[in-house]
N, C-alpha and C positions, 0 to 999 in steps of 0.2 A: 156679449150676446150669447145666451147658449141655442144656441142652430145647430151643431153637431150629432149624429148620432153615428156614435164607435163600436164597435166590432172584435173580440179577442176570441179563440181560443186554444186549448192543447197547450197551456201554459207547462203543466206537468212539474208544479212546482212539488221542489224532494227529490225529483230522478236521480239519480247516478247517471252521471257525466263528464263529459272534459271542464263542464264550466263548473267553479264552483258553484254548490247553493245560493251562498248568499249576494256572491255577484251576480245571477239570475233575478234572486227576490230585490236587486239594487235597480235593474234595468226596467224591470215592472212595478217599481214606487216611482220612476222617475217616469217613466210613460202616467201615472195615475196624478201625479201633482202638474204634467203640464197638461193634462185634457178635461182639468175639474175645471175651469179659467172658462172653457166655452162648451163643452158638450152639455147636450140635452139629454142622452141617454146614454149606457155605455149596456152593451149585449157581451156576456161569459155563456162562452156558445159550449162550452163542456170540458171536462175534462185541465181545471183550472189544478188541480191536485195531480201528482202522481197517482198517491192515492188516497182517497177522505174514505174516513169509517169513523162515525159519531155515535156517539154513546149518550145518555140523555144526562149525567156528568161529567162525560171527559169528551174531549174534542184534541186530536192530534196537538203535541207542541212546537212550536217553532212559530214563523211568520210572523212576528211580533210587527217588523215594519212594514211588511202589508196588510195587513191589517189596521192596522193605525191610518195608514194612507188612503185604503178604502173607506175606512170610517168618515173621514176627511172628505172623499169624492162625493159620499152620500150625504153628506150634512152640508156639502156645499150646494145642493141641490138639485142632485144628480140621480137620472132614476137608473136603477142598477137592476139587471135582470136575469138570471143564474141559470139556464137548460142544463139541466143534465147528463154528461158524457158515460162513457163506460168505466171509467176511474175514477168517478166518486159518485159512486151508485146511492151511496148509502149518505145522504145529507138528510138531516134532521131541520130542528129550529132555530140551529144556532146563528144563521146567517140571517131570517126574519126577524127575530127576537133580538140581535146584536146589531143589527144591520137596516134592517128595512129593507132588503134584498128579496124581492119575488122568486121564488124557487117552481121551476118546471120542470115536470119527469117527462114531459113531452113534448114534441115539435110545437112550436107556438106559429100562428101568425099574425100577421101588424099590417095598418096602410098610414103612409108617410107621405102628407103632400100630394095623394090621390095614386100614390105606387104601391104596390099589392108585397110582401115581401112574404116568403115560408121561409122559418130557422130548425134547422135539423141537425143537430150533432153530427149525425149522419153513422152512427153505430147501430149493425144490424141491416146494411140496407146493401152492402158487399152480395156479390152471388157467392155460393154454396157457404154460408156462413152459417147450416141451420140449427148447429150444437149452440153457439154463442146465442142465438133467440132464443132459444132454451132457458142457458142460464141466468141469461138477461130478467126473463121470466120468476128465475129463482129466487135471485139478486135481491130483486124489487121487491118482492112477496114480502107482506108484513110480519106473516108468522116466521119465515124465515129468519128474517130481520132480530126478532123477539130472542128467538132461538140462541142467535149468535149472540147478542146483546150478554146474555149471561155468562158468555167467556170473559174472563178475568183481560178489560182493555187493554194491558203489555200484552200479550198474550195475541188477544184479537185482533189488533193493530201490525201485530208481528206476520202475523199470518197473512192478513188482507195484503201487505207490502210487498211480500215473496209472491206473492198470488198474481201481484200485479207485475211484479219483474219477468214471469214465467209467461206470462199472455202477451206480454210484450214483445217477448222472442219465440213464439211462438204464431202472431200477427206476422212480422216479420220472414218466416219463411214457409207461411201455406202459401197456396197457390191456390186465389181467387175466382179465376179464369183472367181471359184477356180482357174480357170487356166490364167497365168499372159499372157496377152495382150503383154507387152514389149520386154519377152523372149522371145516368139513363135515367136514377128515378127523380131528378133534378130536372132536368126534358121532361119529364111529362107532367112535371107542375107547372112548370113554363106551358106547357098546353091549356091546362087548368087556367089558365088564368094569371098568374104570378109575373112580376116584374123579376120581383131578384129570390135566387132561391138559393140561401145561404148555409153552408156545411164546414166542418173543419174533419175531424181526424184523422185524415190519409198524414196529414205532417207536409202537405206538398201543396199550394197556394196554384190557383185557377182560378179564369178569369175569362170565360168563353161566350162571345155572346151566343143565344141560341133563337133563332123568329126571335120572335117579341121579346125577350128576356134574355135573363145572366145567368149563369149557375156561376157561382163563385166558393172556392174552397178557402180557406183564411191562411189554412200551413200553420205553423206553430210557434212555440217561443223556446222554442231550444234550439236551433238553428237558423230559421226564416227571422223569427222575433216580429212578422206580421201581424199586421190589423188592418181591419176593412175601415172604411170610413164614406156617410155619407152624410153630402152637402150640398146645395144649394141644386139637388134633384138629381147629383150627380153622384155614381159610386167611385169609389176607388178602391185600391189595395195599396198599400204600406209599406217601408219596411221601417224601423223604426230604430234598429239595432242594427249595426254592420260586424258580423261573426268575428270577420276577418280579420279587421281593423281594430276591434273592441273600441269603438266608438260609436255614439249617439249622431246618427245623423242627424244634418239642417232637414227643416221643414223643402226644401224646394229640392231636396234631392231622396226623397222618401220612395216616389211614387214608382211602382211596379208595372203596372200593365199599361 
């Protein structure tokens, strides 16, 4: 029975790190193969790729196994929604045309079984992050994207990947103040009447009960391999894969919160 809602964020496919990229892709493929039997909807809450820049006739190479698994998920009857993050800001028609996935460049709201959800990748919400908010408007601007598209794809994608790596280094070193802008924003949304405020971006899992709602950060698929699950009117954070033991966790050992 398809009655479960899944949420993932910050997979960063293609990132250079200790775990092999093929291994990371295999873990995600196993997750998709598992959920396609009971998922009603899957929400990808930004930064699925470490860098995704899409030309009219060219997309980054690789990820064949992932795309095949994603196709199977969609065509098994699962609705997939993709909310853009700061590393996959340039998404065109590829996911819509090839897979039937809905793409959103802005946060979304939805209601499930009487519960209200607010879903936002989380980029641009940190305090003292004015520079990024300005840059985001430039990068998402269609005129800027048109002129960038005139660069040969080999060069354009290489530049984007290099920029993505530098951005990640800068983000790790930047002082965003002792207050968490994402969390504070989430608390305000709870005051506005939302039951669950779901974000990513920070790569750290969080499940916080605040007044009448919950602020949730989904973590990442670089070290946490975590996902959200809404089922039977309960939201849980779970870990699919144990990075230390290199094993997929059994269902009864996955719950984090």
